[in-house]
Phi, psi and omega in degrees: 000126188247109181231154185210140177242127187293326181180169188217149180305149182243356186285336187096151182304332172241035180055042182298322179299310179311311183292323178295315177299314184293328175298313188290317180297329177275004178074021181264351177211164186273170174300321179302315180305315187287323176297321178295315174307313177300313182295317182301312182301308180306313185289327174298321178302307182298323182290321178298314178298321182289323181293329176290346184097009181293134183274313185251102187257129180287145163234166185064023167264350167295143172210151177280349178204305188195144183285332174288327176292324173305316185294315182299326176289315178302325179280348182072021188272055189274124179305145186297338186298341184274357174065028181284132183251034180088173179099172177294133177283131178253188188298326186304302179293313182309306183286333170299319178295322184287319193237357188076177175214185187307329189251341185228148179285160174295162166289157178294152180239136177214171187282137178283107177051232184250030179262179174264014177268143185243138180245167180269116194278121179292141184252110187237155175211178184296337181263001178304131178262130176255137176210157183277108196237003173215118182269023189306307182310316181288317178306311183295320181297316184292313180306311180295321184293325178297334182269004181086020179241115175268119189255171170256108173300139182242132182233140168297128183294150182305320181294311183297316179311306187286327176287347176259008177267171175225158177298138182290169178298141178088348181267143173320135175300330186281356182297129180259116177302341178299337181295346184267011180311304180305330185273338181270331186302321179305324178291318179297328179294318178300318180294318181292323179294315177298322180296319179300310184301322178289349173110006176298137179249338174233156170221147182238123176260116179275118181233056184296346180299339174302339181272000184270171176281110183239142179277173186297331178296320177293319183288331174294331183294332179290311179306314182293316184300309188280347169282323178304323185275348192311313189293314183291338178273359187295144184089346181247150168273135183243124180249130170254123191254131171241155182197168178088345180190175176285161178267121180303158187301321180294320184288328179298311178302313177300304185309306187283359174252008180298142177291142171072008183258138186257336188212154178229141184245131181233141175276111182258009174265308181265358183231049185299334177304328184300329182305321180297314181302321182287326178288337182282345180152129183226139184295127187297146180079356179265158180268135175251119181260103187271109180278082181265341179266125188290123181268000187234015169219182189241019179272148174294145181290154168278082190301321179296315182299312179301320182299319184290327176299315185291324187291320180293320184293321180308315181301338184266308187265346181100144188298319187278359185251358187257126173239143176272131186221173167274154188295329183199189178291150181278009177306325188272012179231168180291166195278299195204121181294346186296334186267028181240057189293335184271349183290134191290151195301313184299313178294321178306315175309333181271357188250160173215115177270190188304306183302326181281334181288330175297322180289324177299308181308310181297321178295324179290317176301316179298316182305314181300320181277009172092009177242059186290128181274092191297325184299317186291319180290324179283329172302317176299316181295318182298314183303314180300315179296325181291321176299321184292324193259353189293129184292346178287341181277315193253131173227106186309315183301318184291321176304314183295313187295319182291321179296327181287350184279347188306318191286338188255161184261345176049067173247155178296160189296323184235166183281172193291326186288316178301320179292315180302324179295308179302324182288320183293326177296326179278322191269327182051054180277156177287167173294149185053057180299142185257147175202175173239176187277337176155304184270149173247165184310134177258100186279167182305318184297319180295316174295326174307304182307309180298322178299311183293331181288316184299320184273009183052036176268345171231160185283170179293320178301316182289323181296316183293319179302314183296319183292317181301323172303313181301315183295322181297315180303315186287325178294314180300313181302313182296324177291321179295323183279357178062042173285140187279315181248118192264165175230165179265354169093350174058045180288345178276354191250136177277318191202142187297334176265312189298326180301319178279323180305318185290351178248002174252149182275159186093000176248142170230155186237150183252162176269323186229026187274054186278146178226139183289134181257311173193152176048238184262358186280127182236155173237153178248086188295135169296167179245115177271112182249345188212178175311137182257131170214168183249106185299321180204171183301146185255326189230357186298321181306305183291318180298317182284331174305308186297321184295328184285344179277350188217151175275344185275157183295137179252126177280135166284153190233112173230159172260135186287159189293328186283327182287317175306316180292311191283344178253024180236167160278113185261141178308137183259015182253009167211168183293148182305320188291342179286318174304314181299315181299317180295323183287325180301319184288330177290323178286328178302309179306316177297316180302314185286330179288320179294323182291318178303325182282001178092015178267119188269344179228128181229120185259131178246098185289130170235062181299331194252011186306315185290333186298328181280357183299121181307152180294334184258133180306320183301341188252358193283322183294322183292316175310306184292327176304304182282341175296311184291318178302322174299318181292322179295331182296327187295330188230013180293348188260358186278159177293159180301329189277352177272124184262119181267119170261157165219160179232138181229146181262180195305075178275162165279089184301322197301329181273356181236013191302328183284335172289322177296324173296322182291344175297331177062037176285157172287319180220140176229130176258142190232139175266107186220004196294346173276342179221056180311300188305317181305316185289312188294332185301330180302317185280332175291331178282012170093017177279125185277118181233119189249356183274173174288143183221138178227086179291136184301131183265348171210159187268111184281353183278358179240141179288355179303137178255112180290149178274163174310313174305308185301316182295312178305319178296320173304313180296318177300320178299326178286325180295340182293329182244353177229151185296137177310321188280356178248356184275129172258154181246117181205163167290170190271352183198178181291163191255011195294338181269357181268164176268154175304321183301330180267324184297312187302300184297323180291325176288322179298319177296321181298314182293319177303312181303317180296319180294324183296316180291324176295316173307313185294317185297317181297322184283330177300322181293000000 
C-alpha cells in the first residue's frame, strides 16, 4: 500500500519552533536549546506519519528558516558581504543571510509562487563559487534512520533553484542564473552520493517551476540537468515533484522523458488538466505520485471522488505504480485540528488540517489496495453532505444579490479628474498633502486591553473608554505633527483581515490554525465557509468618534474584498470570484454607511491584489478582471466629493499597472520604498496616470529614521515623473509594528520635507 507526503509544516502544532527561534535570536537561549526543540519536532512528525501507515515519508522539508535558503547553504552560495570563509555553514551565517545583522542587510525575500509563503532569494553572478557547505539533508536522513524511519530526502531541484534566483547587486541585470547549471550540478552529485552511502533508496527533487509558462531554452535546462545527474543517481529511485498548477503539455513531455527518473508527482487539485495528459500517455514502468489531497486548504477531502480518480489512474499506470500523495507540501495549511477545542463541532467536521490530511492520504491508499475503511469513508460522506445542506453555508439573499452583479460594470458616475476637483473644493488640501497609511504603534498596554476585553475581564464600557483615549492620543499627535489627512490609528484591530471577518457572517476562526509566512512569522487565516454578509456596521462607531475629535479630514479604514479573500482559507464549493463579489457587497454597505456618517475620505486596502495572480499568463486576465471589478463594486455608489483611497503592498506593479488604473480609485498609496526605481520607471515609460498617488517616501519595515533631505530627495525624484497636483506624501505602510520613539521623528521629518518642497514649488512659480 503506497502513500506519500510531499512535505510537512515545520513550526509545530503550537508554534514551538517560532518561540524557540525568537528566544535564540534574542539571546535568551542557546543553539543547543534551539536544536533540541527542532529535533523533537522532526521526530514527532516522522513518527506521526509512520504511525498513520505512510510509506514514503519526507525528510529535509524541515527548516530553521526556509528551504531555498537551506539550498543556498548546501551549495555554499553565500553572498560575500556575510564574510563566510568556507567550512560548514552554521547558525551565524545562516541567520545573517535570512535576517541581516548589525553591519549588513538580509537577502531579499519574495513570495514562493502564488502562495503566501516567502522564501529567501539566492543572489548569484558569473563569479559565484559553489561548494558543498551544509550537510543538513544527509544529517536529517540519518537522524530519521536512527529512529527507525526510512525517509525520502527532499531537495529543491537544481533548475527551480536557479530560475528562482536573481542576479546579485553589481551583476548585469541581463545575467541568467541558469548559466550556472554546470557549476551547481557537482555539488548536487556530492549530496546524492552521500545520501546513497547513508542508505537512501528514494530521493525527491522539487521542481515546481515546471508548472510555469517556460520557453524551450528553460525546458532544455531540465533535460540537461538530469542527464548530468544521471550517473550519480543510478541505483536510486528518483521522484520529480511538481505542484501549484497543471503541467503544460510541452513541459509534461520534457518531464516524462527525463533520464534516470523513476517517478513523477503532480498536483491534481490545482492541476486537473494534467489528468488529461496522463490519460493521453504515461511512460510505462514509471511511478505516478497522484496529488489528490489538497495541501493548500483546510477542507476535508471528498474521499469518494478522489478514490474514483485514483481508480481511473490505476487503469492507466498499473496497480503497483500508483501512489497516493498530497497536491503539494502541507506547509501551506494549518497543523492539527486536535488543537481546536473551541471550534464548533459542525464546522470542525468539514475540516482537515495537515495531521488529518496524512490520515486521508493513507485511507485512500488502503482503499486502493482493497482494505477500505468503510466507517471512515461513510463519516467523510456524511460530513460532506452536512456541509452541502447546512443553512449556515447558504444565504439565498446573498446569492441573489451577487448573481445580480454580473450585468453591470460598476463605475463611478464621473471620471477621476472631475472627482478630484470636486473633492479638493470640499477638502481644501495643500499641494503635496501628507497622510499615513492607517495603523499607529500597537503598544503592549493596547494589546493587553484587547486581550482582556476578549476574555471578558473588563467591561465594554471600560474597553471603549481605553480605545477612545488611544484614538484621542493619536489624533492629537497627528495634529501636533501637522499632518493633513488623519487616521484613527486602528487601536481596536488585531489584524486587517481578522477584524472584518469576525464581524461578517460566513467566517470561522481557529485558535491554533497558524501557517508559516516567513522565518518565524506565522499568520492565522480565517476560514470562509459560507455566504458572506454584513449583519451591522463594523467601523462607523470608531471612525465617526475619531472625526468628531478634529476639524481635519479623518480617513475611514477598510480592508478590500480581494485581500480578505487572498488572506483567508476560502470555501472550495463555489468559484473564488463569487465569494469575492459577496465580500465586495458587504464592504459596499460599510462604505456607504461611513459616507452617511460624514466621513469624506475612505481608504479600502487591497494589499494582496497581486498575490492572487494565477501562475499562468492565460489565466491572469480573467482574475484581474474580477478582482478589479470587486474593488469598484465597493465604492461605485459614493458621491463625487467622497474621496476613495486604496493602499497596495510591494507588488510587482509594473505588470499590472493597467488593472490598477482600472480600479479607478481617487488616490492610491504604494509600499515601494525598497524598489523606488522599479515603480517610477512605469510612469517614466509614459503610462498616463491621472489619479492621486502616494509612493511611500520611507520604509517602515526598518527602525531607521530618514532625514528631511533624504525624504525631500525622494519626493523630488517622484516629481520628475509625476504631476505636482496628484502627488501625496506618506510612509510606505502602516506603523503598527514600529515604536513611538521611531514614528514621531520619522513623521516629523516627512512633514518638514513636504513643507520644504511646497515652499520651493511656490517660489519656482
